N, C-alpha and C positions, 0 to 999 in steps of 0.2 A: 505492499499499499505504501504511495506515494503522496507525502506529506503538500497539501499543496497553500504555499505561502502566495496570499494576497498584495499587492505591491499598486502604489498611488503610484502612475508613470500620465505621461502624457499620450490621446490614445494612439491608436494605429491608425483609425483613418479621423483623421479631426475635419473640421471645415477649415478654419485661420492655422489652429496651433496645437490642435488635438486635445484642450485644460479641461473641456465639459462631459467632450469624450472620454477621456481617463477619469477621473472622479465620479460620472456616470455607471461605467466602467467598475469603479474600485466600488462605489458603495448602490451597486445595483439597480440604476435609475436608468428611465428610461433617454437615453441622447436629443433628444427630438424637445423633451418637455423641460433639460433642464438648460438648456442652447433658449429653450423661451424663454420662461423666468430668466433669465441671463438675460434678452434683450428689449424685457417689461421690466426687471427693475435697470437699467445703465436706461431708462430715459427719463427715468427720476432719479434718479443718482448719482454720479459717479462715482462712486467707491469699487463697485462692479467691474468697472472697466482695469481700473489701479488693482485690484485684485486680479483680472484676469495676468494684467501684465505682468505682474509676483509671481505669479505661479509658472505663468512660462518661463521665465529666467529662471527657476529653481527646481523644476520638474523636470527629473530624470527623461528624453525622451523612451518612447513604447522600444521597447531589447525586441533589436532586426535578427539578432543574434542566441542559438542556447548558451551562448558565452556570457553575451550579457546581461539576460535571465539570471543566469546563473548568481553572477557576480551584485545583480541585485539580490537574491533573494537573499546570500547569504552578505550581504548588509540591513538586511531586513531583522534577520534571524541576531546576528549583533544588537542591534537597535532594540529590538525584545529582551534581549539578554539584561542588557543597563538594566531598561525602566524595570525588570521583574525582580532586582533585586533591592 
């Protein structure tokens, strides 16, 4: 049995940068619903746009290779070990 590690990354099928896609995949939400919520809140407030740009810069891109996926998984396990202590 393989231990599935869910890692927050930018999505593989993003419209602009994949931030909404990655968040939707991580939390099990609908991608288009999250994008719509982002657009609506962006019309009334400027903060979602700023948060999107920050997440675009700090979130790792979707792991293209198995080596990248293993590395991200290892880092997530290390962080979880530190938080668990």
